[in-house]
C-alpha positions as CSV (number, residue, x, y, z in Angstrom):
1,X,-65.0,60.4,-84.4
2,X,-63.7,58.7,-81.2
3,X,-65.5,59.4,-77.9
4,X,-64.2,57.8,-74.7
5,X,-66.2,58.5,-71.5
6,X,-65.5,57.4,-67.9
7,X,-63.1,54.7,-69.0
8,X,-61.8,52.5,-66.2
9,X,-59.7,49.4,-66.5
10,X,-58.9,47.4,-63.4
11,X,-56.7,44.2,-63.3
12,X,-56.5,41.7,-60.5
13,X,-53.0,40.7,-59.5
14,X,-52.6,38.2,-56.6
15,X,-55.8,39.3,-54.9
16,X,-55.2,43.0,-55.2
17,X,-56.6,45.5,-57.7
18,X,-54.3,47.4,-60.1
19,X,-55.9,50.4,-61.7
20,X,-54.5,50.9,-65.2
21,X,-57.1,53.6,-66.2
22,X,-58.8,55.6,-63.5
23,X,-61.7,57.3,-65.4
24,X,-60.5,58.6,-68.8
25,X,-62.5,61.0,-71.0
26,X,-61.2,61.7,-74.5
27,X,-62.7,63.2,-77.7
28,X,-60.9,62.9,-81.0
29,X,-62.3,64.9,-83.9
30,X,-62.7,63.4,-87.4
31,X,-59.7,64.0,-89.5
32,X,-57.2,64.9,-86.9
33,X,-54.0,63.3,-85.6
34,X,-54.4,63.0,-81.9
35,X,-51.4,62.0,-79.7
36,X,-51.6,60.4,-76.2
37,X,-48.4,61.4,-74.5
38,X,-47.0,59.8,-71.3
39,X,-44.1,57.8,-69.9
40,X,-44.2,54.0,-69.4
41,X,-46.9,52.9,-67.0
42,X,-49.1,56.0,-67.7
43,X,-51.8,53.8,-69.2
44,X,-51.4,54.7,-72.8
45,X,-51.3,51.3,-74.3
46,X,-54.2,50.1,-72.1
47,X,-56.3,53.0,-73.4
48,X,-55.5,52.3,-77.0
49,X,-56.5,48.6,-76.6
50,X,-59.7,49.6,-75.0
51,X,-60.5,52.0,-77.9
52,X,-60.8,48.9,-80.3
53,X,-61.9,46.6,-77.4
54,X,-59.0,44.3,-77.6
55,X,-59.3,45.0,-73.9
56,X,-62.8,45.2,-72.4
57,X,-63.0,48.2,-70.0
58,X,-64.2,47.6,-66.5
59,X,-66.4,50.7,-66.8
60,X,-67.2,53.4,-69.3
61,X,-68.1,53.6,-73.0
62,X,-66.1,53.8,-76.3
63,X,-67.7,55.1,-79.5
64,X,-66.2,55.3,-82.9
65,X,-67.9,57.0,-85.8
66,X,-71.1,57.3,-83.8
67,X,-71.2,53.6,-82.9
68,X,-70.9,52.6,-79.3
69,X,-68.4,49.6,-79.4
70,X,-68.9,48.8,-75.8
71,X,-72.5,48.0,-76.5
72,X,-71.8,45.6,-79.4
73,X,-72.0,41.8,-79.4
74,X,-68.9,39.9,-80.5
75,X,-70.0,39.4,-84.2
76,X,-71.0,43.0,-84.5
77,X,-67.7,44.1,-82.9
78,X,-65.7,42.1,-85.4
79,X,-67.3,43.9,-88.3
80,X,-66.9,47.3,-86.6
81,X,-63.2,46.6,-86.1
82,X,-62.8,46.3,-89.9
83,X,-63.1,50.1,-89.9
84,X,-60.3,50.4,-87.4
85,X,-56.7,50.0,-88.5
86,X,-53.9,49.1,-86.0
87,X,-50.1,49.8,-86.3
88,X,-48.0,47.9,-83.9
89,X,-44.7,48.9,-82.2
90,X,-42.7,45.8,-83.3
91,X,-44.6,45.4,-86.6
92,X,-46.2,42.1,-86.0
93,X,-45.5,40.7,-89.5
94,X,-45.8,37.0,-90.4
95,X,-42.3,35.8,-91.2
96,X,-43.5,33.1,-93.4
97,X,-45.3,35.4,-95.7
98,X,-44.0,37.9,-98.3
99,X,-44.7,41.6,-98.0
100,X,-47.7,41.1,-100.4
101,X,-48.9,38.2,-98.3
102,X,-48.8,40.2,-95.1
103,X,-50.8,43.0,-96.5
104,X,-53.3,40.6,-98.2
105,X,-53.9,38.7,-94.9
106,X,-56.7,40.8,-93.5
107,X,-58.4,40.9,-96.9
108,X,-58.4,37.1,-96.9
109,X,-59.9,37.1,-93.4
110,X,-62.6,39.4,-94.7
111,X,-63.3,37.1,-97.7
112,X,-62.1,39.4,-100.4
113,X,-61.7,37.6,-103.8
114,X,-58.2,36.8,-105.2
115,X,-58.3,39.4,-108.1
116,X,-59.5,42.2,-105.8
117,X,-57.0,41.3,-103.2
118,X,-54.1,41.5,-105.7
119,X,-55.3,44.8,-107.0
120,X,-55.7,46.3,-103.4
121,X,-52.4,45.0,-102.2
122,X,-50.6,46.5,-105.3
123,X,-52.4,49.8,-104.6
124,X,-51.4,49.8,-100.9
125,X,-47.7,49.0,-101.5
126,X,-47.6,51.8,-104.0
127,X,-49.1,54.1,-101.5
128,X,-46.5,53.3,-98.8
129,X,-43.6,53.3,-101.2
130,X,-42.9,49.6,-101.3
131,X,-44.1,48.5,-104.7
132,X,-40.8,46.9,-105.5
133,X,-40.7,44.8,-102.3
134,X,-43.9,42.8,-102.8
135,X,-42.0,39.5,-103.1
136,X,-39.6,40.1,-100.2
137,X,-40.0,38.5,-96.8
138,X,-39.8,40.5,-93.5
139,X,-36.3,39.3,-92.7
140,X,-35.1,41.1,-95.8
141,X,-36.5,44.5,-94.8
142,X,-35.2,47.3,-92.7
143,X,-37.2,48.5,-89.6
144,X,-38.7,51.3,-91.5
145,X,-39.8,49.1,-94.4
146,X,-41.4,46.7,-91.9
147,X,-43.3,49.4,-90.4
148,X,-44.5,50.6,-93.9
149,X,-45.7,47.0,-94.5
150,X,-47.6,47.2,-91.2
151,X,-49.1,50.5,-92.2
152,X,-50.2,49.1,-95.6
153,X,-51.8,46.1,-93.8
154,X,-53.6,48.4,-91.4
155,X,-55.1,50.2,-94.4
156,X,-56.3,47.1,-96.1
157,X,-59.9,47.3,-94.9
158,X,-60.3,51.0,-95.8
159,X,-60.5,52.0,-92.2
160,X,-61.7,55.5,-91.2
161,X,-59.6,55.3,-88.0
162,X,-56.0,54.4,-87.6
163,X,-54.5,53.4,-84.2
164,X,-50.8,53.6,-83.7
165,X,-49.1,51.9,-80.8
166,X,-45.6,53.6,-80.4
167,X,-45.1,53.0,-84.1
168,X,-41.7,54.9,-84.3
169,X,-40.2,54.0,-81.0
170,X,-38.1,51.1,-82.4
171,X,-36.8,53.2,-85.3
172,X,-33.8,55.4,-85.8
173,X,-34.4,59.2,-86.0
174,X,-34.2,59.5,-89.9
175,X,-36.6,56.6,-90.3
176,X,-38.9,57.9,-87.6
177,X,-39.2,61.2,-89.6
178,X,-40.1,59.3,-92.8
179,X,-42.8,57.3,-91.1
180,X,-44.2,60.4,-89.4
181,X,-44.3,62.0,-92.8
182,X,-46.1,59.1,-94.3
183,X,-48.7,59.2,-91.6
184,X,-49.3,62.8,-92.1
185,X,-49.7,62.4,-95.8
186,X,-52.2,59.5,-95.2
187,X,-54.1,61.7,-92.8
188,X,-54.3,64.4,-95.5
189,X,-54.9,62.3,-98.6
190,X,-57.3,59.7,-97.2
191,X,-58.9,61.8,-94.4
192,X,-57.9,59.3,-91.8
193,X,-58.4,60.0,-88.1
194,X,-55.3,58.9,-86.3
195,X,-55.0,58.2,-82.7
196,X,-51.4,57.5,-81.6
197,X,-49.7,56.9,-78.4
198,X,-46.1,57.9,-77.7
199,X,-43.6,58.8,-75.0
200,X,-41.6,60.9,-77.5
201,X,-42.2,64.7,-77.5
202,X,-40.8,65.1,-81.0
203,X,-43.6,62.9,-82.3
204,X,-46.1,65.3,-80.9
205,X,-44.2,68.2,-82.3
206,X,-43.9,66.5,-85.7
207,X,-47.5,65.6,-86.6
208,X,-50.1,66.0,-83.9
209,X,-53.0,68.4,-84.0
210,X,-54.2,67.7,-80.5
211,X,-52.8,65.7,-77.5
212,X,-53.7,64.2,-74.2
213,X,-51.1,64.0,-71.5
214,X,-51.4,61.0,-69.3
215,X,-50.0,60.0,-65.9
216,X,-50.8,57.2,-63.6
217,X,-53.9,56.1,-65.6
218,X,-55.4,59.6,-65.8
219,X,-55.5,62.4,-68.4
220,X,-53.8,65.5,-66.9
221,X,-54.8,67.8,-69.8
222,X,-56.2,67.3,-73.3
223,X,-57.1,69.4,-76.3
224,X,-55.8,71.3,-79.4
225,X,-52.0,71.9,-79.0
226,X,-52.1,75.7,-79.5
227,X,-54.9,75.9,-76.8
228,X,-53.0,73.8,-74.3
229,X,-49.7,75.7,-74.8
230,X,-51.6,79.0,-74.0
231,X,-53.2,77.5,-70.8
232,X,-51.6,78.7,-67.5
233,X,-49.6,75.9,-65.8
234,X,-49.7,73.7,-68.8
235,X,-47.5,70.6,-68.4
236,X,-47.4,70.2,-72.2
237,X,-45.9,73.7,-72.7
238,X,-43.3,73.0,-70.0
239,X,-42.2,69.8,-71.8
240,X,-42.4,71.2,-75.3
241,X,-40.3,74.2,-74.4
242,X,-38.0,73.4,-71.4
243,X,-36.5,76.4,-69.7
244,X,-34.1,76.9,-66.8
245,X,-35.6,76.4,-63.3
246,X,-37.5,79.6,-62.3
247,X,-36.6,81.8,-59.4
248,X,-39.1,84.0,-57.4
249,X,-40.1,86.9,-59.5
250,X,-39.1,85.5,-62.8
251,X,-41.6,86.0,-65.7
252,X,-42.5,83.3,-68.1
253,X,-44.0,84.6,-71.4
254,X,-45.8,82.0,-73.7
255,X,-46.8,82.9,-77.2
256,X,-48.7,81.1,-80.0
257,X,-48.5,82.7,-83.4
258,X,-46.8,86.0,-82.3
259,X,-43.2,84.7,-82.8
260,X,-42.2,87.5,-85.2
261,X,-43.4,90.3,-82.8
262,X,-40.7,92.2,-81.1
263,X,-42.5,92.3,-77.7
264,X,-39.4,92.5,-75.5
265,X,-37.9,95.5,-77.3
266,X,-41.4,97.1,-77.2
267,X,-41.7,97.0,-73.5
268,X,-38.2,98.3,-73.1
269,X,-39.0,101.3,-75.3
270,X,-42.5,101.8,-73.8
271,X,-41.8,101.4,-70.1
272,X,-39.2,102.1,-67.5
273,X,-38.0,98.5,-67.3
274,X,-34.9,96.4,-67.8
275,X,-35.2,92.9,-69.3
276,X,-32.8,90.1,-68.7
277,X,-33.5,87.0,-70.9
278,X,-32.8,83.8,-68.9
279,X,-33.9,81.3,-71.5
280,X,-36.2,80.7,-74.4
281,X,-37.4,78.1,-76.9
282,X,-39.3,78.4,-80.2
283,X,-40.9,75.6,-82.3
284,X,-43.5,75.2,-85.0
285,X,-46.1,72.9,-83.6
286,X,-49.5,72.0,-85.1
287,X,-48.8,74.5,-87.9
288,X,-48.3,77.4,-85.4
289,X,-45.1,79.1,-84.3
290,X,-45.2,78.9,-80.6
291,X,-42.6,79.2,-77.7
292,X,-41.8,80.4,-74.1
293,X,-39.5,82.9,-72.9
294,X,-38.2,83.3,-69.3
295,X,-37.1,86.7,-68.2
296,X,-36.1,88.8,-65.2
297,X,-38.1,92.0,-65.5
298,X,-37.2,94.9,-63.1
299,X,-37.9,98.6,-63.0
300,X,-40.5,101.2,-61.9
301,X,-43.2,100.3,-64.5
302,X,-42.8,96.5,-64.1
303,X,-46.6,95.9,-63.5
304,X,-47.6,98.2,-66.5
305,X,-45.2,96.3,-68.8
306,X,-46.7,92.9,-67.6
307,X,-50.3,94.2,-68.2
308,X,-49.2,95.4,-71.7
309,X,-47.9,91.8,-72.5
310,X,-51.2,90.4,-71.3
311,X,-53.1,92.8,-73.4
312,X,-51.1,91.7,-76.4
313,X,-52.6,88.2,-76.0
314,X,-49.6,86.7,-74.4
315,X,-49.7,84.3,-71.5
316,X,-47.7,85.9,-68.7
317,X,-46.9,83.9,-65.5
318,X,-44.9,85.3,-62.6
319,X,-43.1,82.8,-60.3
320,X,-44.1,83.5,-56.7
């Protein structure tokens, strides 16, 4: 649904070049929720703005639903953007307009008639749980309600793609969870493809199917979350499941989908080994129970025990 290839964005600042994106490749499948994770300055927001061409990339191509946006003229691009909704971190609502007026605004720009606008606005406010707030102004709303208005507005043009720019970072934990649940429901009910950027790991845990981890304008790793967790040396796995600092000889066992299997007790029974558990973490991520376990494994059949774990489909990493 979204294909980004060789994307570079270079700014000029006082005669020097600042590379915001250093050659990014990204593929978001239709109907999935794809998270871009990274700290401030990683290039996440620049990437998102390049996807709908609010920022023109210096190099590279962006395609959405099979249409190469980077090849379009301005008029064609405006029409293509109507199929891409955008949710902003700080809501970006018009304070002089009511809730209904904010949601109606993009429909007015698209030339939708008054009766159809009213019908569509009522439908969208019902969808985001704000049917009773149509006549309120933004100043009368909580942060979570404002973001729901922003989501309704982003859906006004019946987009196939929704871009979310740190949509929950200004919200408290309970409100954040309600917004994440709303986005997941919209993804399922409307078949929306959602590309969201975040610096918050709990957002990735909560709703993402796939993720790209960014640092210094580059993608360090990208793919479906269960696949990344099972990849040796995965930065995502280390951040999802933080463990005590490893020492030489420690064994880290990563599992996806085998959380209910008693593998530790099995190797103790089967082999002449002792196991000392140093730390562990377990989460349900992308609909799969996954986790990491760090142990000290000693005994005469240590290597056989490690081979057995690998044969069971677990990722086994030994700290050198």
